[in-house]
C-alpha positions in Angstrom: 27.7 9.4 -18.5 27.0 10.1 -14.8 24.4 9.3 -12.1 22.7 12.6 -12.6 22.1 11.9 -16.3 20.7 8.5 -15.4 18.3 10.0 -12.9 17.1 12.6 -15.4 16.7 9.9 -18.1 14.6 7.6 -15.7 12.4 10.5 -14.7 11.6 11.4 -18.2 11.0 7.8 -19.2 8.5 7.4 -16.3 6.7 10.7 -16.9 6.9 10.6 -20.7 7.2 14.3 -20.7 10.2 16.7 -20.5 8.2 19.5 -18.9 6.7 17.3 -16.1 10.1 15.7 -15.5 11.8 19.1 -15.3 9.2 20.3 -12.8 9.7 17.2 -10.7 13.5 17.5 -10.8 13.3 21.2 -10.2 15.6 22.1 -13.1 15.1 24.2 -16.2 13.7 22.3 -19.2 16.4 23.5 -21.6 19.1 22.2 -19.2 17.3 18.9 -18.9 17.0 18.6 -22.7 20.7 19.3 -23.1 21.7 16.7 -20.5 19.6 14.1 -22.4 21.1 15.1 -25.7 24.6 14.7 -24.2 23.6 11.3 -22.9 22.3 10.2 -26.4 25.5 11.6 -28.0 27.6 9.7 -25.5 25.7 6.4 -26.2 25.4 7.1 -30.0 21.7 6.2 -30.0 18.4 7.8 -29.8 16.7 7.0 -26.5 13.4 8.9 -27.0 10.9 9.4 -29.8 9.7 13.0 -29.6 6.1 13.8 -30.5 3.5 16.4 -29.8 2.1 14.7 -26.7 5.5 14.1 -25.1 8.0 11.3 -25.6 8.2 7.5 -25.7 11.2 5.2 -25.3 12.8 3.7 -28.4 13.6 0.0 -28.4 17.1 0.7 -27.3 15.7 3.3 -24.8 13.7 0.5 -23.1 16.8 -1.6 -22.8 18.8 1.3 -21.3 15.9 2.1 -18.9 16.2 -1.3 -17.4 20.0 -0.9 -16.9 19.6 2.6 -15.5 17.0 1.5 -13.0 19.2 -1.3 -11.7 22.2 1.0 -11.5 20.4 3.6 -9.5 18.8 1.0 -7.3 22.2 -0.5 -6.6 23.6 2.8 -5.6 20.7 3.5 -3.3 21.0 0.1 -1.7 24.8 0.5 -1.2 24.1 3.7 0.6 21.4 2.2 2.8 23.7 -0.8 3.7 26.4 1.5 5.0 24.0 3.9 6.7 22.2 1.0 8.3 25.2 0.3 10.5 25.4 3.7 11.9 24.2 4.4 15.5 20.9 5.8 14.3 18.8 4.1 11.6 18.7 6.0 8.4 18.0 5.5 4.7 14.8 4.8 2.7 12.4 2.0 3.9 9.8 0.7 1.5 6.5 0.0 3.3 3.6 -1.8 1.8 0.1 -0.9 3.0 -3.1 -2.7 2.0 -5.6 -0.3 0.2 -8.2 -0.7 3.0 -5.7 0.6 5.6 -3.6 3.0 3.6 -6.2 5.9 3.5 -6.3 6.4 7.3 -3.0 4.9 8.4 -0.5 6.6 6.1 -0.6 10.1 7.6 -0.2 9.1 11.3 2.5 6.7 10.2 4.4 9.4 8.4 4.1 11.7 11.4 5.3 9.1 13.8 8.3 8.2 11.7 9.2 11.8 11.2 9.1 12.4 14.9 10.9 9.3 16.2 13.2 8.4 13.3 13.9 11.7 11.3 16.8 10.1 9.4 14.5 7.5 7.8 12.6 8.2 4.6 9.4 6.2 3.9 8.4 5.0 0.5 4.8 3.9 0.8 3.5 1.3 -1.7 -0.3 0.8 -1.7 -1.7 -2.4 -3.2 -4.0 -5.3 -2.5 -2.8 -7.5 0.3 -2.2 -10.5 -2.1 0.1 -8.4 -4.3 2.0 -7.0 -1.2 2.7 -10.6 -0.2 4.3 -11.2 -3.6 6.3 -7.9 -3.3 7.6 -9.1 0.1 8.6 -12.5 -1.2 10.5 -10.9 -4.1 12.3 -8.4 -1.8 10.7 -5.3 -3.3 9.4 -4.2 0.2 11.2 -3.9 3.5 8.1 -3.9 5.7 4.4 -4.4 5.1 1.0 -4.6 6.8 -0.7 -7.7 5.6 -4.1 -9.3 6.1 -4.0 -13.1 6.6 -0.6 -13.2 4.9 1.1 -16.2 3.4 3.8 -17.8 5.5 7.2 -17.4 3.7 10.6 -18.4 5.0 12.2 -15.0 4.2 9.9 -12.9 6.3 9.2 -12.4 10.0 5.9 -11.3 11.2 3.7 -10.6 14.3 -0.1 -10.6 14.2 -1.2 -7.4 15.8 -5.0 -7.0 15.5 -8.1 -8.9 14.6 -10.5 -6.8 12.5 -14.1 -7.6 11.8 -15.6 -6.9 8.4 -18.8 -5.0 8.3 -21.6 -4.2 5.8 -21.7 -0.6 4.5 -24.9 0.8 3.2 -26.3 4.2 2.1 -28.1 6.1 4.9 -31.3 5.7 2.9 -31.0 1.9 2.6 -34.0 0.1 4.1 -31.7 -1.7 6.6 -29.6 1.4 7.5 -31.1 1.6 11.0 -30.3 -2.0 11.9 -27.4 -2.6 14.2 -26.6 -6.0 12.8 -27.5 -8.3 10.0 -27.1 -12.1 9.6 -24.5 -13.2 7.1 -26.9 -15.1 5.0 -29.1 -12.0 4.7 -26.3 -9.8 3.5 -26.5 -11.0 0.0 -30.3 -10.4 -0.5 -29.0 -7.6 -2.8 -25.8 -7.4 -4.8 -22.7 -6.6 -2.6 -19.6 -4.9 -3.9 -16.4 -6.8 -3.1 -12.8 -6.8 -4.4 -12.2 -9.5 -6.9 -9.9 -12.5 -6.5 -7.2 -12.8 -5.3 -8.0 -10.1 -2.7 -7.8 -11.5 0.8 -11.2 -10.0 1.7 -12.9 -11.9 -1.2 -11.3 -15.1 -0.1 -12.5 -14.6 3.5 -16.1 -14.0 2.4 -16.1 -16.9 -0.1 -14.6 -19.3 2.4 -17.2 -18.3 5.0 -20.0 -18.5 2.5 -19.0 -22.0 1.6 -18.9 -23.1 5.2 -22.3 -21.5 5.9 -23.9 -22.8 2.7 -24.7 -19.3 1.5 -24.9 -18.2 -2.1 -23.2 -14.8 -2.6 -24.4 -12.1 -5.0 -21.3 -10.0 -5.8 -20.2 -7.1 -7.9 -16.4 -7.1 -8.5 -14.5 -3.8 -7.9 -10.9 -3.5 -6.9 -10.9 0.3 -6.4 -11.5 1.5 -2.9 -12.5 5.0 -4.0 -14.9 3.5 -6.6 -16.4 1.3 -3.9 -17.0 4.3 -1.7 -18.8 6.1 -4.5 -20.9 3.1 -5.3 -22.2 3.0 -1.7 -22.4 6.7 -1.0 -23.8 7.8 -4.4 -25.3 4.8 -6.1 -26.6 3.1 -2.9 -25.0 -0.2 -3.4 -23.8 -2.3 -0.4 -20.2 -3.3 0.3 -18.3 -5.4 2.8 -15.1 -3.7 4.1 -13.3 -3.2 7.5 -14.7 -0.2 9.5 -11.3 1.6 9.2 -11.5 1.7 5.4 -14.4 4.2 5.4 -13.8 6.0 8.7 -14.1 9.5 7.0 -17.3 8.6 5.1 -18.9 7.4 8.4 -18.0 10.6 10.1 -19.6 12.6 7.2 -22.7 10.4 7.4 -22.3 9.2 3.8 -22.3 5.6 4.9 -23.7 3.4 7.7 -21.7 0.4 9.0 -23.8 -2.6 10.1 -22.3 -5.5 12.0 -22.5 -8.9 10.4 -23.4 -11.9 12.6 -23.9 -15.6 12.5 -21.1 -15.8 11.6 -19.0 -12.6 11.7 -16.3 -12.4 9.0 -12.9 -11.2 10.3 -9.2 -11.2 9.5 -5.9 -10.7 11.2 -3.5 -7.9 10.4 0.3 -8.5 10.8 3.4 -6.4 10.5 5.7 -8.3 8.2 9.5 -7.6 8.0 11.5 -8.9 5.1 14.7 -10.8 6.0 16.1 -9.7 2.6 16.0 -6.0 3.6 19.2 -4.1 2.9 18.5 -2.0 6.0 17.6 -4.3 8.9 17.9 -1.6 11.6 15.8 0.8 9.7 13.2 -1.8 8.9 13.0 -3.0 12.5 12.6 0.6 13.7 9.8 1.3 11.2 8.0 -2.0 12.1 8.1 -1.0 15.8 6.6 2.4 15.0 3.9 0.8 12.9 2.9 -1.4 15.7 2.8 1.5 18.1 0.7 3.6 15.8 -1.7 0.8 15.3 -2.0 0.3 19.0 -2.7 4.0 19.5 -5.4 4.1 16.8 -7.1 1.1 18.3 -6.9 2.5 21.8 -8.4 5.8 20.6 -11.3 4.0 19.0 -10.3 5.2 15.5 -9.4 1.7 14.4 -12.3 -0.7 15.3 -10.3 -3.8 16.1 -9.0 -6.0 18.9 -5.3 -5.8 19.8 -3.2 -9.0 20.0 0.3 -9.4 21.6 2.5 -6.6 20.6 5.6 -7.9 22.4 7.6 -9.4 19.6 11.4 -9.3 19.3 11.3 -8.0 15.7 9.1 -5.1 16.8 10.9 -3.8 19.8 11.6 -0.1 19.6 15.2 0.9 19.9 
């Protein structure tokens, strides 16, 4: 048994298909199949059940998968720990991005890291902010962008921007030409919102309770689905302006400011103190702060900048 066989096994287990795994690993399928047969012979057990649609793990295969993942992760972290003490940050950094920011932030982020820290590899994890909080707490992420995040002892953070939430409507909506709408009037018709525990939902429900407003909501946790519900089905939705920047440019949606009161949240760069690569994580966090500042200054990210001078976010 060797690390190569473990990587092959994990890839097949996750794709559930030898052909797709071989394509991803860039090796010939017969060679991949032979490696797995050798591994099964070495272990003396069958790891996969073969069928017409692909493969599934056997009971023992599931157990071996858990061990294989831990072994490969341990090897990767050992490499990152050693490389993190070199003069230049290197290694893989796991970055969590909230869904509403990931669409338009990922590409400039990738470009900036490739230019300024070419020895760092990014692993982007997109999820709702509440889940990213949990991932940071458990040590699954090195750095994250979080909205109104929870305060944990094992993370350091800097609040970077304040972002207002706006009402998105179809261009043919009867209020599409309005520049602003009162919060209590937003819910005259059903509004699409992410379900609990999404931070945006909590912001709206808290504001509604304080304003004595009854909300009329349709739950949807998929940002692409929300976009289609507004642009094609003519529903209304509350989201940050940045989430649907492209749809606005294509005139598929119209953003309307919400007033009396205006819902908003704060976005922070959060760095895990459990990271196995502190130098790399600090470098990535600094780049994230710079990219956010540039997008806000350019008017692409409709938000207000806060203090960016934080010791954890100082570029090296």
